[in-house]
N, CA and C of each residue as an Amber inpcrd file, in Angstrom:
protein
   417
 -50.2320000  15.9760000  28.1970000 -51.1440000  16.2450000  27.0970000
 -50.5690000  17.3640000  26.2310000 -50.4720000  17.1170000  24.9610000
 -49.9770000  18.1140000  24.0070000 -51.1250000  19.0140000  23.5640000
 -50.7920000  20.2740000  23.2440000 -51.7660000  21.2010000  22.6690000
 -51.1610000  21.8640000  21.4380000 -52.0230000  22.2540000  20.5140000
 -51.6120000  22.9970000  19.3250000 -52.6730000  24.0460000  19.0510000
 -52.3040000  25.3020000  19.2040000 -53.2320000  26.4230000  19.0080000
 -54.5090000  26.2480000  19.8270000 -54.3510000  25.8180000  21.0770000
 -55.4830000  25.6730000  21.9770000 -56.2310000  24.3560000  21.8730000
 -55.9300000  23.5410000  20.8600000 -56.5920000  22.2360000  20.6930000
 -55.7590000  21.1390000  21.3410000 -56.4150000  20.1590000  21.9180000
 -55.7130000  19.0200000  22.4960000 -55.2480000  18.0760000  21.3840000
 -54.0300000  17.5920000  21.5230000 -53.4710000  16.6250000  20.5840000
 -53.2540000  15.3330000  21.3520000 -54.0690000  14.3280000  21.0580000
 -53.9900000  13.0730000  21.7900000 -53.3790000  11.9400000  20.9760000
 -53.3670000  12.0880000  19.6440000 -52.8050000  11.0350000  18.7970000
 -52.3600000  11.6460000  17.4720000 -51.8300000  10.8010000  16.6140000
 -51.3870000  11.2510000  15.2990000 -52.5610000  11.7270000  14.4430000
 -53.7440000  11.2370000  14.7350000 -54.9360000  11.6370000  13.9790000
 -55.2650000  13.1080000  14.1810000 -54.8290000  13.7120000  15.2910000
 -55.1090000  15.1130000  15.5810000 -54.1090000  16.0470000  14.9030000
 -53.0350000  15.4940000  14.3340000 -52.0450000  16.2890000  13.5970000
 -52.4340000  16.3480000  12.1270000 -51.8220000  17.2940000  11.3900000
 -52.0450000  17.3350000   9.9500000 -51.5570000  16.0270000   9.3320000
 -52.2350000  15.5150000   8.3080000 -51.8370000  14.2350000   7.7050000
 -50.4070000  14.2410000   7.1470000 -49.9540000  15.3820000   6.6570000
 -48.6110000  15.4560000   6.0730000 -47.5330000  15.8500000   7.0810000
 -47.9050000  16.0040000   8.3530000 -46.9630000  16.4050000   9.4010000
 -46.0110000  15.2550000   9.7280000 -44.6990000  15.5160000   9.6180000
 -43.6950000  14.5120000   9.9610000 -42.8760000  14.9290000  11.1810000
 -42.7920000  16.2340000  11.4600000 -41.9940000  16.7490000  12.5670000
 -42.7510000  17.8760000  13.2630000 -42.4700000  18.0350000  14.5630000
 -43.0660000  19.1360000  15.3130000 -41.9670000  19.9260000  16.0220000
 -42.2210000  21.2110000  16.2000000 -41.3760000  22.0680000  17.0370000
 -42.2330000  22.3920000  18.2520000 -41.6640000  22.2380000  19.4500000
 -42.4690000  22.3160000  20.6610000 -41.7600000  23.0930000  21.7540000
 -42.5380000  23.4550000  22.7690000 -41.9990000  23.9960000  24.0150000
 -42.6850000  23.2450000  25.1570000 -41.8670000  22.7130000  26.0680000
 -42.3810000  22.0150000  27.2460000 -42.1000000  22.8900000  28.4570000
 -43.1340000  23.1440000  29.2600000 -42.9790000  23.9140000  30.4990000
 -43.0240000  22.9470000  31.6690000 -41.9980000  23.0250000  32.5160000
 -41.8850000  22.1510000  33.6710000 -42.2440000  22.9160000  34.9370000
 -42.3880000  22.1750000  36.0210000 -42.6650000  22.8200000  37.2980000
 -41.5410000  23.8040000  37.6180000 -41.8940000  24.9230000  38.2050000
 -40.9240000  25.9770000  38.4830000 -40.7770000  26.9570000  37.3310000
 -41.5580000  26.7840000  36.2440000 -41.5030000  27.7110000  35.1160000
 -40.3530000  27.4790000  34.1630000 -39.5980000  26.3950000  34.3460000
 -38.4870000  26.0850000  33.4500000 -39.0520000  25.5750000  32.1300000
 -38.4500000  26.0030000  31.0110000 -38.9490000  25.6180000  29.6980000
 -37.8520000  24.9720000  28.8590000 -38.2860000  24.1520000  27.8970000
 -37.3770000  23.5080000  26.9570000 -37.9890000  23.6020000  25.5680000
 -37.2310000  24.0790000  24.6030000 -37.6760000  24.1790000  23.2180000
 -36.9530000  23.1060000  22.4220000 -37.6910000  22.3920000  21.5770000
 -37.0640000  21.3380000  20.7950000 -37.9040000  20.9460000  19.6000000
 -37.4410000  19.9020000  18.9120000 -38.1790000  19.3590000  17.7700000
 -38.2410000  17.8500000  17.9230000 -39.2280000  17.2430000  17.3020000
 -39.4300000  15.8080000  17.4190000 -40.0340000  15.2810000  16.1300000
 -39.4960000  14.1600000  15.6400000 -40.0790000  13.4800000  14.4890000
 -41.2780000  12.6670000  14.9740000 -42.4160000  12.8310000  14.3310000
 -43.6150000  12.0990000  14.7220000 -44.0280000  11.0600000  13.6790000
 -43.4940000  11.1790000  12.4710000 -43.7250000  10.1950000  11.4100000
 -42.4520000  10.0890000  10.5770000 -42.2380000   8.9060000  10.0000000
 -41.0570000   8.7190000   9.1600000 -41.3430000   7.6550000   8.1060000
 -40.6820000   7.7930000   6.9690000 -40.7860000   6.7890000   5.9080000
 -39.9210000   5.5980000   6.2900000 -40.4480000   4.4120000   6.1290000
 -39.7200000   3.1810000   6.4080000 -39.7030000   2.3110000   5.1560000
 -38.5730000   1.6530000   4.9400000 -38.4440000   0.7310000   3.8150000
 -38.7970000  -0.6720000   4.2720000 -39.5510000  -1.3650000   3.4290000
 -39.9100000  -2.7510000   3.6790000 -39.4780000  -3.5770000   2.4770000
 -39.2100000  -4.8490000   2.6750000 -38.7850000  -5.6700000   1.5360000
 -39.8890000  -5.7590000   0.4890000 -39.4950000  -6.0130000  -0.7620000
 -40.5110000  -6.0910000  -1.8130000 -41.4450000  -7.2820000  -1.6060000
 -42.6320000  -7.1470000  -2.1370000 -43.5810000  -8.2510000  -2.0950000
 -43.1070000  -9.3680000  -3.0120000 -43.6300000 -10.5290000  -2.8060000
 -43.2250000 -11.6890000  -3.5900000 -43.4420000 -11.4240000  -5.0810000
 -42.3990000 -11.6240000  -5.8760000 -42.4900000 -11.4150000  -7.3160000
 -42.1820000  -9.9930000  -7.7500000 -41.9640000  -9.0850000  -6.8190000
 -41.6610000  -7.6850000  -7.1290000 -40.1860000  -7.4110000  -6.8430000
 -39.6520000  -6.3440000  -7.4260000 -38.2450000  -6.0120000  -7.2430000
 -38.0230000  -4.7750000  -6.3770000 -38.9470000  -3.8480000  -6.3930000
 -38.7700000  -2.5970000  -5.6570000 -39.1450000  -2.7320000  -4.1890000
 -38.3680000  -2.0450000  -3.3530000 -38.7070000  -1.9950000  -1.9280000
 -39.9640000  -1.1620000  -1.7480000 -40.7540000  -1.5410000  -0.7720000
 -41.9480000  -0.7650000  -0.4550000 -41.5820000   0.3140000   0.5450000
 -42.2740000   1.4350000   0.4870000 -42.0790000   2.5250000   1.4410000
 -43.4280000   2.8640000   2.0490000 -43.4320000   2.9510000   3.3720000
 -44.6690000   3.3080000   4.0720000 -44.3470000   4.3190000   5.1530000
 -45.3040000   5.1950000   5.4090000 -45.1690000   6.1670000   6.4900000
 -45.5260000   5.4650000   7.8000000 -44.6260000   5.5980000   8.7900000
 -44.8440000   4.9580000  10.0930000 -44.9570000   6.0330000  11.1610000
 -45.9500000   5.8920000  12.0340000 -46.1090000   6.8180000  13.1630000
 -45.0800000   6.4930000  14.2410000 -44.4290000   7.5310000  14.7580000
 -43.4560000   7.3790000  15.8270000 -44.0680000   7.8790000  17.1290000
 -43.7480000   7.2540000  18.2600000 -44.3610000   7.6710000  19.5280000
 -43.9100000   9.0710000  19.9510000 -44.8630000   9.8730000  20.4090000
 -44.5400000  11.2150000  20.9020000 -45.4130000  11.6210000  22.0860000
 -46.4410000  10.8760000  22.3680000 -47.4200000  11.2650000  23.3850000
 -46.7830000  11.4790000  24.7660000 -45.8910000  10.6000000  25.1920000
 -45.2700000  10.6900000  26.5150000 -43.8820000  11.3160000  26.4730000
 -43.5260000  11.9190000  25.3620000 -42.1950000  12.4940000  25.1870000
 -41.9950000  13.6870000  26.1240000 -40.8320000  13.7640000  26.7650000
 -40.5450000  14.8120000  27.7430000 -39.3710000  15.7040000  27.3420000
 -38.7400000  15.4710000  26.2020000 -37.5900000  16.2580000  25.7970000
 -36.3420000  15.4030000  25.7500000 -35.3060000  15.9040000  25.0870000
 -34.1020000  15.1110000  24.8710000 -32.9030000  15.6250000  25.6660000
 -33.1410000  16.2830000  26.7630000 -32.0580000  16.8350000  27.5620000
 -31.7830000  15.9290000  28.7510000 -30.6240000  16.1070000  29.3600000
 -30.2710000  15.3110000  30.5390000 -31.0430000  15.8330000  31.7520000
 -31.1320000  15.0200000  32.7740000 -31.8340000  15.3400000  34.0250000
 -33.3430000  15.4950000  33.8310000 -33.9020000  14.9280000  32.7780000
 -35.3350000  15.0750000  32.5460000 -36.1740000  14.3320000  33.5810000
 -35.5910000  13.3660000  34.2600000 -36.3430000  12.5960000  35.2490000
 -36.6220000  13.3990000  36.5140000 -35.8570000  14.4490000  36.7380000
 -36.0400000  15.2650000  37.9370000 -37.1400000  16.3120000  37.7820000
 -37.6370000  16.5100000  36.5690000 -38.6210000  17.5520000  36.3020000
 -39.9550000  16.9300000  35.9070000 -41.0260000  17.6480000  36.2140000
 -42.3630000  17.2030000  35.8440000 -42.9630000  18.1950000  34.8530000
 -43.3620000  17.7010000  33.6930000 -43.9570000  18.5580000  32.6680000
 -45.3720000  18.9460000  33.0800000 -45.6420000  20.2610000  33.0210000
 -46.9950000  20.7210000  33.3440000 -47.7370000  21.1880000  32.0900000
 -46.9750000  21.4950000  31.0180000 -47.6060000  21.9130000  29.7650000
 -46.6960000  21.5440000  28.6070000 -47.2830000  20.9240000  27.5710000
 -46.5410000  20.5720000  26.3640000 -47.2810000  21.1810000  25.1670000
 -46.6440000  22.1430000  24.5230000 -47.2970000  22.8820000  23.4390000
 -46.5340000  22.7070000  22.1300000 -47.2600000  22.3500000  21.0820000
 -46.6860000  22.2640000  19.7410000 -46.7600000  23.6590000  19.1330000
 -45.6010000  24.1950000  18.7500000 -45.5590000  25.5190000  18.1410000
 -45.7760000  25.4430000  16.6360000 -45.1520000  24.4520000  15.9930000
 -45.2300000  24.3070000  14.5340000 -45.3600000  22.8350000  14.1720000
 -46.1480000  22.5710000  13.1250000 -46.2020000  21.2500000  12.5080000
 -45.5290000  21.3830000  11.1460000 -44.5790000  20.5060000  10.8530000
 -43.7820000  20.6270000   9.6400000 -43.8580000  19.3430000   8.8140000
 -43.6740000  19.4980000   7.5090000 -43.6890000  18.3340000   6.6300000
 -42.2830000  17.9170000   6.2170000 -41.2430000  18.5570000   6.7750000
 -39.8710000  18.1450000   6.4730000 -38.9650000  18.4060000   7.6670000
 -37.9150000  17.6210000   7.7640000 -36.9440000  17.7670000   8.8520000
 -36.2110000  19.0910000   8.7360000 -35.9230000  19.5130000   7.5080000
 -35.2120000  20.7770000   7.2700000 -36.0020000  21.9560000   7.8410000
 -37.2960000  21.9780000   7.5990000 -38.1480000  23.0550000   8.0870000
 -38.2080000  23.0590000   9.6070000 -38.3390000  21.8920000  10.2080000
 -38.4170000  21.8360000  11.6710000 -37.1000000  22.2670000  12.3100000
 -35.9750000  21.9160000  11.7100000 -34.6690000  22.3380000  12.2250000
 -34.5440000  23.8520000  12.1640000 -34.9590000  24.4370000  11.0450000
 -34.8850000  25.8880000  10.8820000 -35.7890000  26.5910000  11.9010000
 -37.0320000  26.1320000  12.0370000 -37.9700000  26.7770000  12.9550000
 -37.5560000  26.5990000  14.4150000 -36.9580000  25.4580000  14.7520000
 -36.4510000  25.2650000  16.1110000 -35.3490000  26.2820000  16.4000000
 -34.4280000  26.4450000  15.4590000 -33.3290000  27.3860000  15.6590000
 -33.8450000  28.8190000  15.7690000 -34.7830000  29.2010000  14.9140000
 -35.3610000  30.5440000  14.9640000 -36.0310000  30.7800000  16.3170000
 -36.7740000  29.8110000  16.8170000 -37.4600000  29.9350000  18.1000000
 -36.4620000  30.0600000  19.2460000 -35.3940000  29.2710000  19.2020000
 -34.3570000  29.3440000  20.2410000 -33.6670000  30.7050000  20.2510000
 -33.3390000  31.2130000  19.0660000 -32.6610000  32.5110000  18.9750000
 -33.6150000  33.6380000  19.3640000 -34.8550000  33.5630000  18.8820000
 -35.8330000  34.6100000  19.1580000 -36.1550000  34.7210000  20.6520000
 -36.1430000  33.6000000  21.3610000 -36.4780000  33.6230000  22.7900000
 -35.2470000  33.7560000  23.6820000 -34.0600000  33.9050000  23.1020000
 -32.8050000  34.0060000  23.8670000 -32.6440000  32.8290000  24.8230000
 -32.9330000  31.6320000  24.3530000 -32.9330000  30.4480000  25.2120000
 -31.5670000  30.1380000  25.8090000 -30.5020000  30.5240000  25.1560000
 -29.1680000  30.2530000  25.6880000 -28.8370000  31.2180000  26.8270000
 -29.3180000  32.4580000  26.7620000 -28.9910000  33.4710000  27.7590000
 -29.8770000  33.4160000  28.9970000 -31.1520000  33.1320000  28.8240000
 -32.1040000  33.2270000  29.9290000 -32.0790000  31.9730000  30.7990000
 -32.1840000  32.1860000  32.0920000 -32.1020000  31.0930000  33.0620000
 -33.3300000  30.1860000  33.0530000 -34.4720000  30.6700000  32.5770000
 -35.6820000  29.8520000  32.6370000 -35.7000000  28.7510000  31.5720000
 -34.7560000  28.7960000  30.6240000 -34.6600000  27.7510000  29.6030000
 -33.5500000  26.7790000  29.9650000 -33.7820000  25.5040000  29.7260000
 -32.7490000  24.5100000  30.0020000 -32.0720000  24.0290000  28.7270000
 -32.3270000  24.7080000  27.6250000 -31.6340000  24.3800000  26.3810000
 -30.1560000  24.7000000  26.5460000 -29.3180000  23.7740000  26.1450000
 -27.8850000  23.9690000  26.2980000 -27.1680000  24.2070000  24.9830000
 -27.8390000  23.9880000  23.8630000 -27.1850000  24.2450000  22.5830000
 -28.2090000  24.6100000  21.5250000 -27.7080000  25.1970000  20.4590000
 -28.5410000  25.5170000  19.3000000 -27.9700000  24.7560000  18.1210000
 -28.7710000  23.8920000  17.5320000 -28.3820000  23.0710000  16.3800000
 -27.1620000  22.2100000  16.6580000 -26.9050000  21.8930000  17.9030000
 -25.7630000  21.0600000  18.2380000 -24.4310000  21.7200000  17.9640000
 -24.4280000  23.0400000  17.7160000 -23.2090000  23.7580000  17.3650000
 -22.8660000  24.8240000  18.3740000 -23.8570000  25.5890000  18.7950000
 -23.6340000  26.7040000  19.6970000 -24.0950000  26.3070000  21.0940000
 -23.1560000  26.1820000  22.0340000 -23.4480000  25.7050000  23.3720000
 -23.3950000  26.8320000  24.3870000 -24.0380000  26.6190000  25.5430000
 -23.9950000  27.6060000  26.6220000 -22.5660000  27.8990000  27.0500000
 -21.7060000  26.8870000  27.0830000 -20.3390000  27.1230000  27.5260000
 -19.5200000  27.8890000  26.4840000 -20.1030000  28.1760000  25.3130000
 -19.4330000  29.0290000  24.3300000 -19.4050000  30.4740000  24.8130000
 -20.1760000  30.7970000  25.8480000 -20.2410000  32.1560000  26.3800000
 -19.1980000  32.3940000  27.4650000 -18.3350000  31.4200000  27.7210000
 -17.3300000  31.5610000  28.7760000 -16.4350000  32.7750000  28.5600000
 -16.1780000  33.1480000  27.3200000 -15.2970000  34.2730000  27.0360000
 -16.0060000  35.6070000  26.9720000 -17.3120000  35.6410000  27.1960000
 -18.0720000  36.8910000  27.1440000 -17.7240000  37.7490000  28.3510000
 -17.2460000  38.9660000  28.1140000 -16.7710000  39.8240000  29.1930000
 -17.8790000  40.6210000  29.8590000 -18.8380000  41.1210000  29.0870000
 -19.8890000  41.9590000  29.6500000 -21.2330000  41.2850000  29.4030000
 -21.7560000  40.6130000  30.4180000 -23.0190000  39.8970000  30.2820000
 -24.2090000  40.8410000  30.3310000 -24.0930000  41.9540000  31.0050000
 -25.1670000  42.9390000  31.0540000 -26.4440000  42.3630000  31.6230000
 -27.5620000  42.6730000  30.9940000 -28.8900000  42.2510000  31.4730000
 -29.3240000  40.9280000  30.8640000 -28.5250000  40.3080000  30.0170000
 -28.9500000  39.1050000  29.3220000 -29.0610000  37.8870000  30.2210000
 -28.4460000  37.9280000  31.3870000 -28.5020000  36.8160000  32.3210000
 -29.8750000  36.6590000  32.9370000 -30.5560000  37.7540000  33.1100000
 -31.8480000  37.7230000  33.8030000 -32.9820000  37.5290000  32.8290000
 -34.0970000  37.1350000  33.3450000 -35.2650000  36.8660000  32.5170000
 -36.1180000  38.0700000  32.4220000
């Protein structure tokens, strides 16, 4: 079950009408967390109606209710809480807010997060050359 600011989100009707993407955090058993983003609606092109020339465009709802995250080994974990942090009306905004949330929570450094990269560019194994880890390893 998804929540947003304490409210239960059971379907697309519970989201803002203009919401196309969400930024979320999923908490799994053992306190492990995953931060990510998910498209919940998208524009789709349909062929023109008979006698018309322009393609039709309609907003289509995408499934998200049973979504568990896009990381590997997700089948071994059980989600105990799924929280929507932000509802966004553009992919650009959701990408930015996901990155800000990952950086702000030190998701790459802390062991309780299973995020392995930020924006598909900065990976956990990029820290292999770090000489002094200090206190950043611990939560």
